[in-house]
C-alpha positions in Angstrom: 56.9 -9.2 -6.4 56.7 -6.0 -4.4 56.3 -2.6 -6.0 59.9 -1.7 -4.9 61.3 -4.9 -6.3 59.5 -4.4 -9.6 60.7 -0.7 -9.8 64.3 -1.7 -9.0 64.4 -4.5 -11.6 62.6 -2.3 -14.2 65.1 0.6 -13.7 68.0 -1.8 -14.1 66.5 -3.2 -17.3 65.7 0.2 -18.7 69.3 1.3 -17.9 70.7 -1.7 -19.7 68.7 -0.9 -22.8 69.8 2.8 -22.7 73.4 1.9 -22.0 73.4 -0.7 -24.7 72.2 1.9 -27.2 74.9 4.3 -26.1 77.6 1.7 -26.3 76.5 0.7 -29.8 76.7 4.3 -30.9 80.0 5.3 -29.1 82.0 2.1 -28.5 85.4 2.2 -30.1 85.8 -1.5 -30.9 83.7 -4.1 -32.7 83.7 -6.3 -29.6 82.4 -3.5 -27.3 79.7 -2.6 -29.9 78.7 -6.3 -30.1 78.5 -6.5 -26.3 76.4 -3.3 -26.3 73.9 -4.9 -28.7 73.8 -7.9 -26.3 73.2 -5.6 -23.3 70.3 -3.9 -25.1 68.8 -7.3 -26.0 69.1 -8.7 -22.5 67.8 -5.4 -21.0 64.7 -5.6 -23.2 64.1 -9.3 -22.4 64.5 -8.6 -18.7 62.2 -5.6 -18.8 59.5 -7.7 -20.6 59.6 -10.2 -17.8 59.4 -7.5 -15.2 56.5 -5.8 -17.0 54.6 -9.1 -17.3 54.9 -9.8 -13.6 54.1 -6.2 -12.6 51.0 -6.1 -14.9 49.8 -9.4 -13.5 50.0 -7.9 -10.0 48.4 -4.6 -11.0 51.6 -2.6 -10.6 52.3 0.3 -12.9 55.8 1.0 -14.1 57.2 4.2 -15.7 59.0 4.3 -19.0 61.6 6.9 -17.8 65.1 6.0 -16.5 65.7 7.3 -13.0 67.8 10.3 -12.2 70.8 8.1 -11.2 70.9 6.3 -14.5 70.3 9.5 -16.4 73.3 11.0 -14.6 75.4 8.1 -15.7 74.2 8.4 -19.3 75.0 12.2 -19.2 78.5 11.5 -17.9 79.1 8.9 -20.6 77.8 11.2 -23.3 80.7 13.5 -22.5 83.4 10.8 -23.0 84.9 9.3 -26.0 87.5 6.8 -27.0 89.0 4.4 -24.4 87.8 6.5 -21.4 84.2 6.0 -22.7 84.7 2.3 -23.2 86.1 1.8 -19.7 83.4 4.0 -18.0 80.7 2.3 -20.0 81.8 -1.2 -19.0 81.9 -0.1 -15.3 78.4 1.4 -15.6 76.9 -1.7 -17.2 78.6 -3.9 -14.6 77.0 -1.7 -11.9 73.5 -2.1 -13.5 73.9 -5.8 -13.8 74.7 -6.0 -10.1 71.6 -3.9 -9.4 69.5 -6.3 -11.5 71.1 -9.3 -9.7 70.2 -7.7 -6.3 66.6 -7.3 -7.4 66.4 -10.9 -8.6 68.0 -12.2 -5.4 65.5 -10.1 -3.3 62.6 -11.8 -5.2 64.1 -15.2 -4.6 64.5 -14.6 -0.9 61.1 -13.1 -0.4 58.6 -15.5 1.2 55.7 -13.5 -0.4 57.0 -13.9 -4.0 54.9 -16.2 -6.3 56.3 -19.2 -8.0 56.1 -17.4 -11.3 58.1 -14.4 -9.9 60.7 -16.8 -8.5 61.0 -18.6 -11.8 61.4 -15.2 -13.6 64.1 -14.2 -11.0 66.0 -17.4 -11.6 65.9 -16.8 -15.4 67.0 -13.2 -14.9 69.9 -14.3 -12.7 71.1 -16.8 -15.3 70.9 -14.0 -18.0 72.6 -11.5 -15.7 75.4 -13.9 -14.7 76.2 -14.6 -18.3 76.2 -10.9 -19.1 78.4 -10.2 -16.1 80.9 -12.7 -17.3 81.0 -11.1 -20.7 81.4 -7.7 -19.2 84.3 -8.9 -17.0 86.0 -10.4 -20.0 85.6 -7.1 -22.0 86.7 -5.0 -19.0 89.9 -7.1 -18.7 90.6 -6.8 -22.4 90.0 -3.0 -22.4 92.0 -2.3 -19.2 88.9 -1.3 -17.2 89.1 -4.4 -15.0 90.6 -4.7 -11.5 94.4 -4.1 -11.7 96.6 -7.1 -11.1 99.4 -5.0 -9.7 100.1 -1.5 -8.7 103.3 0.4 -9.3 104.7 0.6 -5.8 107.4 3.2 -6.7 110.7 2.8 -4.9 109.4 0.8 -1.9 109.4 3.8 0.4 112.9 4.9 -0.7 113.5 8.3 -2.2 113.7 8.2 -5.9 117.1 8.6 -7.6 117.7 12.2 -8.5 120.4 14.1 -10.3 123.5 14.1 -8.0 124.2 17.7 -8.7 121.1 18.8 -6.8 122.0 17.4 -3.4 125.5 18.9 -3.8 124.1 22.3 -4.7 121.7 22.2 -1.7 124.6 21.2 0.7 126.7 24.0 -0.8 123.9 26.5 -0.4 123.4 25.4 3.2 127.1 25.9 4.0 127.1 29.3 2.4 124.0 30.4 4.5 125.7 29.0 7.7 128.9 30.9 7.0 127.0 34.1 6.3 125.0 33.7 9.6 128.2 33.1 11.6 129.9 36.1 10.0 126.9 38.3 10.9 126.9 37.0 14.4 130.6 37.7 14.9 130.1 41.3 13.6 127.4 41.9 16.2 129.5 40.5 19.0 
């Protein structure tokens, strides 16, 4: 486990703990608050694994969330209701992917110990289960990927009030007649 891998995994875990606490506090549904509790629990378990591995290798980890995660937390603090729920689900999903990337990096590293690789496999299993729960919750809340997009009128002009085109044609005819009259006067 390299220092960068440990730091990335640690930040993802700390972010999950912080986001879980915020979701428990501000989530609008029982389902989201229950998921937020699970996110906090999984984040703590993952952080414990990372800390154990880092300590065994003599690495030191900070207890502060990074600027990026703090920015996300600040943004979420300013939201409420369904916009909060949807943004929270996206933020947690992003952190889960960050954690997955860190675990996959450990698994693909030829220098990683067997213990680190076992912890990475365990983390991936936890993160995959969490990602599935987040996708389900996102679909339920409307924060998931849309299944369709309103295509409007398929490139055609939208129907309008028929009086407007007639008025525009009449105005054009009036302007044309006025222009012709002015031209005849000058000639």
